[in-house]
Biopython code that builds the backbone (N, CA, C, O; Angstrom):
import numpy as np
from Bio.PDB.StructureBuilder import StructureBuilder

atoms = [
    (1, "UNK", "N", (5.785, -23.749, 1.357)),
    (1, "UNK", "CA", (4.345, -23.950, 1.305)),
    (1, "UNK", "C", (3.890, -23.688, -0.131)),
    (1, "UNK", "O", (4.273, -22.687, -0.736)),
    (2, "UNK", "N", (3.086, -24.573, -0.661)),
    (2, "UNK", "CA", (2.574, -24.410, -2.013)),
    (2, "UNK", "C", (1.543, -23.288, -2.084)),
    (2, "UNK", "O", (0.972, -22.883, -1.071)),
    (3, "UNK", "N", (1.319, -22.799, -3.290)),
    (3, "UNK", "CA", (0.399, -21.676, -3.486)),
    (3, "UNK", "C", (-1.014, -21.989, -3.001)),
    (3, "UNK", "O", (-1.636, -21.168, -2.327)),
    (4, "UNK", "N", (-1.521, -23.171, -3.341)),
    (4, "UNK", "CA", (-2.901, -23.488, -2.951)),
    (4, "UNK", "C", (-3.027, -23.589, -1.429)),
    (4, "UNK", "O", (-4.051, -23.195, -0.870)),
    (5, "UNK", "N", (-2.010, -24.107, -0.759)),
    (5, "UNK", "CA", (-2.042, -24.143, 0.706)),
    (5, "UNK", "C", (-1.992, -22.745, 1.300)),
    (5, "UNK", "O", (-2.671, -22.447, 2.282)),
    (6, "UNK", "N", (-1.180, -21.896, 0.691)),
    (6, "UNK", "CA", (-1.093, -20.516, 1.165)),
    (6, "UNK", "C", (-2.446, -19.816, 1.036)),
    (6, "UNK", "O", (-2.864, -19.103, 1.948)),
    (7, "UNK", "N", (-3.122, -20.013, -0.079)),
    (7, "UNK", "CA", (-4.445, -19.409, -0.277)),
    (7, "UNK", "C", (-5.434, -19.934, 0.758)),
    (7, "UNK", "O", (-6.195, -19.156, 1.333)),
    (8, "UNK", "N", (-5.430, -21.232, 1.000)),
    (8, "UNK", "CA", (-6.328, -21.812, 2.009)),
    (8, "UNK", "C", (-6.018, -21.274, 3.399)),
    (8, "UNK", "O", (-6.932, -20.992, 4.174)),
    (9, "UNK", "N", (-4.736, -21.130, 3.719)),
    (9, "UNK", "CA", (-4.343, -20.620, 5.032)),
    (9, "UNK", "C", (-4.793, -19.172, 5.203)),
    (9, "UNK", "O", (-5.288, -18.799, 6.267)),
    (10, "UNK", "N", (-4.625, -18.358, 4.165)),
    (10, "UNK", "CA", (-5.070, -16.953, 4.234)),
    (10, "UNK", "C", (-6.584, -16.894, 4.401)),
    (10, "UNK", "O", (-7.083, -16.118, 5.216)),
    (11, "UNK", "N", (-7.320, -17.698, 3.643)),
    (11, "UNK", "CA", (-8.786, -17.748, 3.783)),
    (11, "UNK", "C", (-9.184, -18.137, 5.203)),
    (11, "UNK", "O", (-10.080, -17.529, 5.789)),
    (12, "UNK", "N", (-8.514, -19.153, 5.756)),
    (12, "UNK", "CA", (-8.821, -19.625, 7.100)),
    (12, "UNK", "C", (-8.549, -18.542, 8.139)),
    (12, "UNK", "O", (-9.358, -18.330, 9.042)),
    (13, "UNK", "N", (-7.408, -17.855, 8.016)),
    (13, "UNK", "CA", (-7.075, -16.784, 8.967)),
    (13, "UNK", "C", (-8.077, -15.633, 8.862)),
    (13, "UNK", "O", (-8.483, -15.069, 9.879)),
    (14, "UNK", "N", (-8.469, -15.289, 7.656)),
    (14, "UNK", "CA", (-9.439, -14.205, 7.471)),
    (14, "UNK", "C", (-10.785, -14.567, 8.088)),
    (14, "UNK", "O", (-11.404, -13.740, 8.757)),
    (15, "UNK", "N", (-11.243, -15.807, 7.865)),
    (15, "UNK", "CA", (-12.509, -16.244, 8.463)),
    (15, "UNK", "C", (-12.413, -16.256, 9.984)),
    (15, "UNK", "O", (-13.340, -15.829, 10.672)),
    (16, "UNK", "N", (-11.305, -16.741, 10.501)),
    (16, "UNK", "CA", (-11.104, -16.840, 11.940)),
    (16, "UNK", "C", (-11.154, -15.472, 12.624)),
    (16, "UNK", "O", (-11.652, -15.347, 13.743)),
    (17, "UNK", "N", (-10.636, -14.453, 11.944)),
    (17, "UNK", "CA", (-10.562, -13.115, 12.527)),
    (17, "UNK", "C", (-11.641, -12.164, 11.993)),
    (17, "UNK", "O", (-11.669, -10.992, 12.367)),
    (18, "UNK", "N", (-12.516, -12.656, 11.132)),
    (18, "UNK", "CA", (-13.597, -11.826, 10.611)),
    (18, "UNK", "C", (-13.132, -10.728, 9.662)),
    (18, "UNK", "O", (-13.771, -9.681, 9.555)),
    (19, "UNK", "N", (-12.029, -10.966, 8.981)),
    (19, "UNK", "CA", (-11.483, -9.977, 8.048)),
    (19, "UNK", "C", (-11.982, -10.266, 6.633)),
    (19, "UNK", "O", (-12.046, -11.426, 6.224)),
    (20, "UNK", "N", (-12.336, -9.223, 5.886)),
    (20, "UNK", "CA", (-12.768, -9.445, 4.505)),
    (20, "UNK", "C", (-11.576, -9.784, 3.615)),
    (20, "UNK", "O", (-10.452, -9.351, 3.871)),
    (21, "UNK", "N", (-11.836, -10.561, 2.573)),
    (21, "UNK", "CA", (-10.807, -10.889, 1.590)),
    (21, "UNK", "C", (-11.165, -10.179, 0.292)),
    (21, "UNK", "O", (-12.287, -10.288, -0.201)),
    (22, "UNK", "N", (-10.199, -9.456, -0.252)),
    (22, "UNK", "CA", (-10.398, -8.731, -1.503)),
    (22, "UNK", "C", (-9.305, -9.159, -2.470)),
    (22, "UNK", "O", (-8.122, -9.111, -2.134)),
    (23, "UNK", "N", (-9.693, -9.576, -3.663)),
    (23, "UNK", "CA", (-8.737, -9.958, -4.698)),
    (23, "UNK", "C", (-8.473, -8.731, -5.561)),
    (23, "UNK", "O", (-9.394, -8.174, -6.159)),
    (24, "UNK", "N", (-7.210, -8.313, -5.622)),
    (24, "UNK", "CA", (-6.817, -7.103, -6.353)),
    (24, "UNK", "C", (-5.935, -7.494, -7.527)),
    (24, "UNK", "O", (-5.002, -8.283, -7.375)),
    (25, "UNK", "N", (-6.231, -6.943, -8.694)),
    (25, "UNK", "CA", (-5.396, -7.167, -9.874)),
    (25, "UNK", "C", (-4.095, -6.371, -9.693)),
    (25, "UNK", "O", (-4.148, -5.148, -9.569)),
    (26, "UNK", "N", (-2.930, -7.033, -9.676)),
    (26, "UNK", "CA", (-1.681, -6.330, -9.405)),
    (26, "UNK", "C", (-1.080, -5.581, -10.599)),
    (26, "UNK", "O", (-0.030, -4.952, -10.467)),
    (27, "UNK", "N", (-1.740, -5.643, -11.764)),
    (27, "UNK", "CA", (-1.186, -4.980, -12.941)),
    (27, "UNK", "C", (-1.041, -3.474, -12.745)),
    (27, "UNK", "O", (-1.945, -2.812, -12.233)),
    (28, "UNK", "N", (0.096, -2.948, -13.154)),
    (28, "UNK", "CA", (0.428, -1.514, -13.139)),
    (28, "UNK", "C", (0.450, -0.897, -11.737)),
    (28, "UNK", "O", (0.328, 0.320, -11.598)),
    (29, "UNK", "N", (0.605, -1.718, -10.708)),
    (29, "UNK", "CA", (0.638, -1.146, -9.360)),
    (29, "UNK", "C", (1.979, -0.502, -9.039)),
    (29, "UNK", "O", (2.068, 0.311, -8.119)),
    (30, "UNK", "N", (3.032, -0.855, -9.790)),
    (30, "UNK", "CA", (4.340, -0.257, -9.536)),
    (30, "UNK", "C", (4.637, 0.924, -10.450)),
    (30, "UNK", "O", (5.712, 1.514, -10.348)),
    (31, "UNK", "N", (3.736, 1.280, -11.324)),
    (31, "UNK", "CA", (4.024, 2.362, -12.268)),
    (31, "UNK", "C", (3.222, 3.626, -11.996)),
    (31, "UNK", "O", (3.325, 4.597, -12.745)),
    (32, "UNK", "N", (2.427, 3.625, -10.937)),
    (32, "UNK", "CA", (1.566, 4.772, -10.627)),
    (32, "UNK", "C", (1.880, 5.266, -9.215)),
    (32, "UNK", "O", (2.048, 4.466, -8.295)),
    (33, "UNK", "N", (1.959, 6.576, -9.050)),
    (33, "UNK", "CA", (2.260, 7.172, -7.752)),
    (33, "UNK", "C", (1.101, 6.911, -6.782)),
    (33, "UNK", "O", (-0.049, 7.195, -7.116)),
    (34, "UNK", "N", (1.384, 6.372, -5.580)),
    (34, "UNK", "CA", (0.307, 6.113, -4.630)),
    (34, "UNK", "C", (-0.293, 7.376, -4.011)),
    (34, "UNK", "O", (-1.359, 7.318, -3.397)),
    (35, "UNK", "N", (0.382, 8.509, -4.167)),
    (35, "UNK", "CA", (-0.141, 9.751, -3.598)),
    (35, "UNK", "C", (-0.953, 10.559, -4.598)),
    (35, "UNK", "O", (-2.067, 10.990, -4.299)),
    (36, "UNK", "N", (-0.389, 10.767, -5.797)),
    (36, "UNK", "CA", (-1.088, 11.645, -6.752)),
    (36, "UNK", "C", (-1.525, 10.925, -8.027)),
    (36, "UNK", "O", (-2.118, 11.545, -8.910)),
    (37, "UNK", "N", (-1.239, 9.624, -8.133)),
    (37, "UNK", "CA", (-1.657, 8.774, -9.252)),
    (37, "UNK", "C", (-1.049, 9.152, -10.600)),
    (37, "UNK", "O", (-1.594, 8.780, -11.639)),
    (38, "UNK", "N", (0.070, 9.882, -10.609)),
    (38, "UNK", "CA", (0.728, 10.188, -11.875)),
    (38, "UNK", "C", (1.752, 9.098, -12.199)),
    (38, "UNK", "O", (2.056, 8.260, -11.350)),
    (39, "UNK", "N", (2.280, 9.107, -13.414)),
    (39, "UNK", "CA", (3.229, 8.093, -13.883)),
    (39, "UNK", "C", (4.573, 8.292, -13.196)),
    (39, "UNK", "O", (5.074, 9.414, -13.118)),
    (40, "UNK", "N", (5.161, 7.202, -12.696)),
    (40, "UNK", "CA", (6.445, 7.250, -12.003)),
    (40, "UNK", "C", (7.597, 7.109, -12.986)),
    (40, "UNK", "O", (7.445, 6.531, -14.063)),
    (41, "UNK", "N", (8.762, 7.649, -12.599)),
    (41, "UNK", "CA", (9.974, 7.554, -13.406)),
    (41, "UNK", "C", (11.039, 6.812, -12.624)),
    (41, "UNK", "O", (11.057, 6.860, -11.394)),
    (42, "UNK", "N", (11.933, 6.121, -13.334)),
    (42, "UNK", "CA", (13.022, 5.405, -12.674)),
    (42, "UNK", "C", (13.976, 6.407, -12.029)),
    (42, "UNK", "O", (14.249, 7.478, -12.571)),
    (43, "UNK", "N", (14.471, 6.024, -10.858)),
    (43, "UNK", "CA", (15.421, 6.873, -10.140)),
    (43, "UNK", "C", (16.473, 5.979, -9.496)),
    (43, "UNK", "O", (16.653, 5.991, -8.278)),
    (44, "UNK", "N", (17.159, 5.214, -10.319)),
    (44, "UNK", "CA", (18.158, 4.285, -9.819)),
    (44, "UNK", "C", (17.612, 2.869, -9.827)),
    (44, "UNK", "O", (16.504, 2.614, -10.300)),
    (45, "UNK", "N", (18.407, 1.958, -9.295)),
    (45, "UNK", "CA", (18.052, 0.543, -9.276)),
    (45, "UNK", "C", (16.886, 0.307, -8.317)),
    (45, "UNK", "O", (16.999, 0.576, -7.121)),
    (46, "UNK", "N", (15.765, -0.196, -8.842)),
    (46, "UNK", "CA", (14.557, -0.540, -8.080)),
    (46, "UNK", "C", (13.854, 0.655, -7.435)),
    (46, "UNK", "O", (12.869, 0.456, -6.724)),
    (47, "UNK", "N", (14.309, 1.856, -7.650)),
    (47, "UNK", "CA", (13.690, 3.030, -7.040)),
    (47, "UNK", "C", (12.918, 3.797, -8.108)),
    (47, "UNK", "O", (13.372, 3.942, -9.243)),
    (48, "UNK", "N", (11.751, 4.280, -7.722)),
    (48, "UNK", "CA", (10.921, 5.065, -8.613)),
    (48, "UNK", "C", (10.606, 6.390, -7.934)),
    (48, "UNK", "O", (10.520, 6.469, -6.708)),
    (49, "UNK", "N", (10.435, 7.435, -8.751)),
    (49, "UNK", "CA", (10.162, 8.765, -8.228)),
    (49, "UNK", "C", (9.043, 9.397, -9.028)),
    (49, "UNK", "O", (8.956, 9.238, -10.246)),
    (50, "UNK", "N", (8.185, 10.121, -8.315)),
    (50, "UNK", "CA", (7.096, 10.830, -8.972)),
    (50, "UNK", "C", (7.580, 12.238, -9.339)),
    (50, "UNK", "O", (8.017, 12.989, -8.467)),
    (51, "UNK", "N", (7.502, 12.594, -10.625)),
    (51, "UNK", "CA", (7.943, 13.938, -11.015)),
    (51, "UNK", "C", (6.984, 15.035, -10.548)),
    (51, "UNK", "O", (7.362, 16.204, -10.475)),
    (52, "UNK", "N", (5.765, 14.663, -10.239)),
    (52, "UNK", "CA", (4.754, 15.644, -9.850)),
    (52, "UNK", "C", (4.815, 16.011, -8.364)),
    (52, "UNK", "O", (4.856, 17.191, -8.015)),
    (53, "UNK", "N", (4.819, 14.993, -7.488)),
    (53, "UNK", "CA", (4.779, 15.279, -6.043)),
    (53, "UNK", "C", (6.085, 14.967, -5.325)),
    (53, "UNK", "O", (6.247, 15.336, -4.162)),
    (54, "UNK", "N", (7.027, 14.287, -5.999)),
    (54, "UNK", "CA", (8.321, 13.999, -5.394)),
    (54, "UNK", "C", (8.380, 12.727, -4.568)),
    (54, "UNK", "O", (9.422, 12.431, -3.983)),
    (55, "UNK", "N", (7.296, 11.966, -4.502)),
    (55, "UNK", "CA", (7.280, 10.712, -3.749)),
    (55, "UNK", "C", (8.308, 9.763, -4.343)),
    (55, "UNK", "O", (8.346, 9.579, -5.559)),
    (56, "UNK", "N", (9.153, 9.151, -3.494)),
    (56, "UNK", "CA", (10.183, 8.230, -3.964)),
    (56, "UNK", "C", (10.248, 7.025, -3.032)),
    (56, "UNK", "O", (10.241, 7.161, -1.809)),
    (57, "UNK", "N", (10.310, 5.830, -3.650)),
    (57, "UNK", "CA", (10.353, 4.612, -2.843)),
    (57, "UNK", "C", (10.762, 3.448, -3.729)),
    (57, "UNK", "O", (10.838, 3.587, -4.950)),
    (58, "UNK", "N", (11.026, 2.298, -3.112)),
    (58, "UNK", "CA", (11.321, 1.059, -3.816)),
    (58, "UNK", "C", (10.067, 0.613, -4.578)),
    (58, "UNK", "O", (8.951, 0.827, -4.105)),
    (59, "UNK", "N", (10.240, 0.001, -5.742)),
    (59, "UNK", "CA", (9.093, -0.366, -6.580)),
    (59, "UNK", "C", (8.177, -1.390, -5.915)),
    (59, "UNK", "O", (6.970, -1.377, -6.154)),
    (60, "UNK", "N", (8.730, -2.282, -5.080)),
    (60, "UNK", "CA", (7.885, -3.252, -4.389)),
    (60, "UNK", "C", (7.015, -2.586, -3.328)),
    (60, "UNK", "O", (5.858, -2.962, -3.144)),
    (61, "UNK", "N", (7.568, -1.602, -2.634)),
    (61, "UNK", "CA", (6.794, -0.864, -1.623)),
    (61, "UNK", "C", (5.689, -0.065, -2.306)),
    (61, "UNK", "O", (4.568, 0.003, -1.802)),
    (62, "UNK", "N", (6.001, 0.537, -3.446)),
    (62, "UNK", "CA", (4.991, 1.288, -4.201)),
    (62, "UNK", "C", (3.867, 0.362, -4.646)),
    (62, "UNK", "O", (2.691, 0.710, -4.532)),
    (63, "UNK", "N", (4.225, -0.814, -5.152)),
    (63, "UNK", "CA", (3.210, -1.790, -5.553)),
    (63, "UNK", "C", (2.329, -2.195, -4.386)),
    (63, "UNK", "O", (1.111, -2.302, -4.533)),
    (64, "UNK", "N", (2.936, -2.422, -3.223)),
    (64, "UNK", "CA", (2.177, -2.817, -2.031)),
    (64, "UNK", "C", (1.219, -1.701, -1.612)),
    (64, "UNK", "O", (0.072, -1.973, -1.258)),
    (65, "UNK", "N", (1.675, -0.461, -1.649)),
    (65, "UNK", "CA", (0.815, 0.660, -1.266)),
    (65, "UNK", "C", (-0.357, 0.818, -2.238)),
    (65, "UNK", "O", (-1.480, 1.103, -1.824)),
    (66, "UNK", "N", (-0.086, 0.631, -3.523)),
    (66, "UNK", "CA", (-1.161, 0.746, -4.514)),
    (66, "UNK", "C", (-2.159, -0.402, -4.420)),
    (66, "UNK", "O", (-3.355, -0.194, -4.621)),
    (67, "UNK", "N", (-1.685, -1.614, -4.118)),
    (67, "UNK", "CA", (-2.604, -2.743, -3.937)),
    (67, "UNK", "C", (-3.488, -2.487, -2.721)),
    (67, "UNK", "O", (-4.693, -2.733, -2.764)),
    (68, "UNK", "N", (-2.892, -1.995, -1.639)),
    (68, "UNK", "CA", (-3.673, -1.660, -0.438)),
    (68, "UNK", "C", (-4.722, -0.593, -0.752)),
    (68, "UNK", "O", (-5.869, -0.681, -0.313)),
    (69, "UNK", "N", (-4.311, 0.405, -1.511)),
    (69, "UNK", "CA", (-5.218, 1.502, -1.886)),
    (69, "UNK", "C", (-6.393, 0.973, -2.721)),
    (69, "UNK", "O", (-7.540, 1.360, -2.496)),
    (70, "UNK", "N", (-6.107, 0.099, -3.673)),
    (70, "UNK", "CA", (-7.174, -0.479, -4.504)),
    (70, "UNK", "C", (-8.122, -1.342, -3.668)),
    (70, "UNK", "O", (-9.337, -1.310, -3.860)),
    (71, "UNK", "N", (-7.549, -2.116, -2.735)),
    (71, "UNK", "CA", (-8.382, -2.976, -1.884)),
    (71, "UNK", "C", (-9.307, -2.130, -1.015)),
    (71, "UNK", "O", (-10.480, -2.467, -0.851)),
    (72, "UNK", "N", (-8.796, -1.043, -0.462)),
    (72, "UNK", "CA", (-9.630, -0.164, 0.368)),
    (72, "UNK", "C", (-10.763, 0.447, -0.456)),
    (72, "UNK", "O", (-11.891, 0.567, 0.022)),
    (73, "UNK", "N", (-10.458, 0.830, -1.690)),
    (73, "UNK", "CA", (-11.505, 1.371, -2.566)),
    (73, "UNK", "C", (-12.566, 0.317, -2.861)),
    (73, "UNK", "O", (-13.757, 0.626, -2.893)),
    (74, "UNK", "N", (-12.132, -0.944, -3.079)),
    (74, "UNK", "CA", (-13.076, -2.018, -3.367)),
    (74, "UNK", "C", (-13.968, -2.310, -2.163)),
    (74, "UNK", "O", (-15.115, -2.727, -2.324)),
    (75, "UNK", "N", (-13.448, -2.093, -0.967)),
    (75, "UNK", "CA", (-14.226, -2.297, 0.251)),
    (75, "UNK", "C", (-15.122, -1.107, 0.573)),
    (75, "UNK", "O", (-15.912, -1.158, 1.515)),
    (76, "UNK", "N", (-14.998, -0.038, -0.208)),
    (76, "UNK", "CA", (-15.823, 1.141, 0.018)),
    (76, "UNK", "C", (-15.276, 2.068, 1.086)),
    (76, "UNK", "O", (-16.002, 2.920, 1.598)),
    (77, "UNK", "N", (-14.005, 1.913, 1.430)),
    (77, "UNK", "CA", (-13.371, 2.787, 2.408)),
    (77, "UNK", "C", (-12.778, 3.968, 1.670)),
    (77, "UNK", "O", (-12.020, 3.796, 0.715)),
    (78, "UNK", "N", (-13.120, 5.160, 2.110)),
    (78, "UNK", "CA", (-12.660, 6.365, 1.421)),
    (78, "UNK", "C", (-11.153, 6.523, 1.598)),
    (78, "UNK", "O", (-10.638, 6.496, 2.716)),
    (79, "UNK", "N", (-10.459, 6.688, 0.476)),
    (79, "UNK", "CA", (-9.020, 6.888, 0.473)),
    (79, "UNK", "C", (-8.760, 8.363, 0.221)),
    (79, "UNK", "O", (-9.155, 8.901, -0.814)),
    (80, "UNK", "N", (-8.101, 9.010, 1.158)),
    (80, "UNK", "CA", (-7.819, 10.442, 1.042)),
    (80, "UNK", "C", (-6.575, 10.630, 0.183)),
    (80, "UNK", "O", (-5.522, 10.086, 0.515)),
    (81, "UNK", "N", (-6.664, 11.398, -0.933)),
    (81, "UNK", "CA", (-5.478, 11.647, -1.757)),
    (81, "UNK", "C", (-4.401, 12.354, -0.939)),
    (81, "UNK", "O", (-4.679, 13.326, -0.236)),
    (82, "UNK", "N", (-3.173, 11.858, -1.037)),
    (82, "UNK", "CA", (-2.074, 12.450, -0.300)),
    (82, "UNK", "C", (-2.097, 12.114, 1.174)),
    (82, "UNK", "O", (-1.364, 12.713, 1.961)),
    (83, "UNK", "N", (-2.941, 11.151, 1.561)),
    (83, "UNK", "CA", (-3.052, 10.767, 2.960)),
    (83, "UNK", "C", (-1.840, 9.979, 3.423)),
    (83, "UNK", "O", (-0.868, 9.823, 2.684)),
    (84, "UNK", "N", (-1.904, 9.493, 4.631)),
    (84, "UNK", "CA", (-0.791, 8.747, 5.202)),
    (84, "UNK", "C", (-0.641, 7.423, 4.472)),
    (84, "UNK", "O", (-1.611, 6.680, 4.319)),
    (85, "UNK", "N", (0.558, 7.131, 4.026)),
    (85, "UNK", "CA", (0.843, 5.889, 3.324)),
    (85, "UNK", "C", (1.821, 5.079, 4.159)),
    (85, "UNK", "O", (3.027, 5.109, 3.914)),
    (86, "UNK", "N", (1.317, 4.375, 5.119)),
    (86, "UNK", "CA", (2.150, 3.531, 5.967)),
    (86, "UNK", "C", (1.602, 2.113, 5.905)),
    (86, "UNK", "O", (0.386, 1.922, 5.869)),
    (87, "UNK", "N", (2.478, 1.122, 5.891)),
    (87, "UNK", "CA", (1.985, -0.242, 5.857)),
    (87, "UNK", "C", (1.228, -0.596, 7.127)),
    (87, "UNK", "O", (1.575, -0.147, 8.219)),
    (88, "UNK", "N", (0.182, -1.413, 6.968)),
    (88, "UNK", "CA", (-0.563, -1.882, 8.124)),
    (88, "UNK", "C", (0.296, -2.845, 8.920)),
    (88, "UNK", "O", (1.085, -3.594, 8.345)),
    (89, "UNK", "N", (0.153, -2.832, 10.231)),
    (89, "UNK", "CA", (0.891, -3.772, 11.065)),
    (89, "UNK", "C", (-0.104, -4.645, 11.795)),
    (89, "UNK", "O", (-1.229, -4.226, 12.069)),
    (90, "UNK", "N", (0.303, -5.838, 12.103)),
    (90, "UNK", "CA", (-0.563, -6.776, 12.811)),
    (90, "UNK", "C", (0.277, -7.517, 13.842)),
    (90, "UNK", "O", (1.472, -7.729, 13.635)),
    (91, "UNK", "N", (-0.337, -7.909, 14.942)),
    (91, "UNK", "CA", (0.423, -8.667, 15.937)),
    (91, "UNK", "C", (0.811, -10.039, 15.405)),
    (91, "UNK", "O", (0.133, -10.596, 14.542)),
    (92, "UNK", "N", (1.894, -10.572, 15.920)),
    (92, "UNK", "CA", (2.358, -11.894, 15.520)),
    (92, "UNK", "C", (1.351, -12.950, 15.956)),
    (92, "UNK", "O", (0.867, -12.923, 17.087)),
    (93, "UNK", "N", (1.039, -13.876, 15.065)),
    (93, "UNK", "CA", (0.109, -14.953, 15.385)),
    (93, "UNK", "C", (0.816, -15.970, 16.272)),
    (93, "UNK", "O", (1.888, -16.464, 15.920)),
    (94, "UNK", "N", (0.223, -16.284, 17.419)),
    (94, "UNK", "CA", (0.836, -17.253, 18.331)),
    (94, "UNK", "C", (-0.094, -18.425, 18.628)),
    (94, "UNK", "O", (0.311, -19.374, 19.300)),
    (95, "UNK", "N", (-1.330, -18.374, 18.140)),
    (95, "UNK", "CA", (-2.299, -19.425, 18.466)),
    (95, "UNK", "C", (-2.406, -20.496, 17.391)),
    (95, "UNK", "O", (-3.341, -21.296, 17.412)),
    (96, "UNK", "N", (-1.471, -20.527, 16.456)),
    (96, "UNK", "CA", (-1.544, -21.475, 15.350)),
    (96, "UNK", "C", (-0.490, -22.557, 15.558)),
    (96, "UNK", "O", (0.686, -22.255, 15.761)),
    (97, "UNK", "N", (-0.909, -23.800, 15.507)),
    (97, "UNK", "CA", (-0.006, -24.925, 15.624)),
    (97, "UNK", "C", (0.903, -24.955, 14.407)),
    (97, "UNK", "O", (0.434, -24.784, 13.282)),
    (98, "UNK", "N", (2.189, -25.169, 14.614)),
    (98, "UNK", "CA", (3.137, -25.219, 13.502)),
    (98, "UNK", "C", (2.767, -26.304, 12.502)),
    (98, "UNK", "O", (3.028, -26.150, 11.309)),
    (99, "UNK", "N", (2.167, -27.394, 12.956)),
    (99, "UNK", "CA", (1.765, -28.499, 12.095)),
    (99, "UNK", "C", (0.265, -28.409, 11.831)),
    (99, "UNK", "O", (-0.469, -29.372, 12.051)),
    (100, "UNK", "N", (-0.183, -27.250, 11.362)),
    (100, "UNK", "CA", (-1.618, -26.993, 11.224)),
    (100, "UNK", "C", (-2.288, -27.830, 10.145)),
    (100, "UNK", "O", (-3.517, -27.906, 10.122)),
    (101, "UNK", "N", (-1.536, -28.459, 9.254)),
    (101, "UNK", "CA", (-2.140, -29.248, 8.181)),
    (101, "UNK", "C", (-2.302, -30.709, 8.597)),
    (101, "UNK", "O", (-2.860, -31.509, 7.845)),
    (102, "UNK", "N", (-1.815, -31.064, 9.796)),
    (102, "UNK", "CA", (-1.970, -32.422, 10.281)),
    (102, "UNK", "C", (-1.078, -33.436, 9.587)),
    (102, "UNK", "O", (-1.364, -34.634, 9.598)),
    (103, "UNK", "N", (0.009, -32.953, 8.979)),
    (103, "UNK", "CA", (0.907, -33.856, 8.284)),
    (103, "UNK", "C", (1.820, -34.559, 9.303)),
    (103, "UNK", "O", (2.132, -33.995, 10.352)),
    (104, "UNK", "N", (2.240, -35.781, 8.992)),
    (104, "UNK", "CA", (3.157, -36.458, 9.916)),
    (104, "UNK", "C", (4.486, -35.720, 9.958)),
    (104, "UNK", "O", (4.964, -35.227, 8.936)),
    (105, "UNK", "N", (5.075, -35.647, 11.134)),
    (105, "UNK", "CA", (6.357, -34.982, 11.301)),
    (105, "UNK", "C", (7.447, -36.034, 11.270)),
    (105, "UNK", "O", (7.453, -36.968, 12.072)),
    (106, "UNK", "N", (8.379, -35.870, 10.324)),
    (106, "UNK", "CA", (9.503, -36.791, 10.205)),
    (106, "UNK", "C", (10.666, -36.237, 10.981)),
    (106, "UNK", "O", (11.206, -35.190, 10.622)),
    (107, "UNK", "N", (11.069, -36.917, 12.044)),
    (107, "UNK", "CA", (12.188, -36.448, 12.863)),
    (107, "UNK", "C", (13.428, -37.251, 12.588)),
    (107, "UNK", "O", (14.473, -36.998, 13.188)),
]
sb = StructureBuilder()
sb.init_structure("model")
sb.init_model(0)
sb.init_chain("A")
sb.init_seg("    ")
for serial, (resi, resn, name, xyz) in enumerate(atoms, 1):
    if name == "N":
        sb.init_residue(resn, " ", resi, " ")
    sb.init_atom(name, np.array(xyz, "f"), 0.0, 1.0, " ", f" {name:<3s}", serial, name[0])
structure = sb.get_structure()
């Protein structure tokens, strides 16, 4: 799926479910601790560790947690320092037609 289609699909799903869309700048999201906001240090291949609080995780997971944290702040939701950092889960979408763009199917 191309980028522009992906953006349109995300917009459509958000409108359909009444979810807000927040655009977050991803810069420096993998270099800051999601718990105490201090600078992270390398701890092996793709792993980062916080020297201050000891938080350790894969750099992509850290980036995802920081993007989520920034989005919540932009929405005005209070983020508790040192709070629970677990990824949000959502039920699998089953009401969407596989051919949602109306393109001809070549069999």
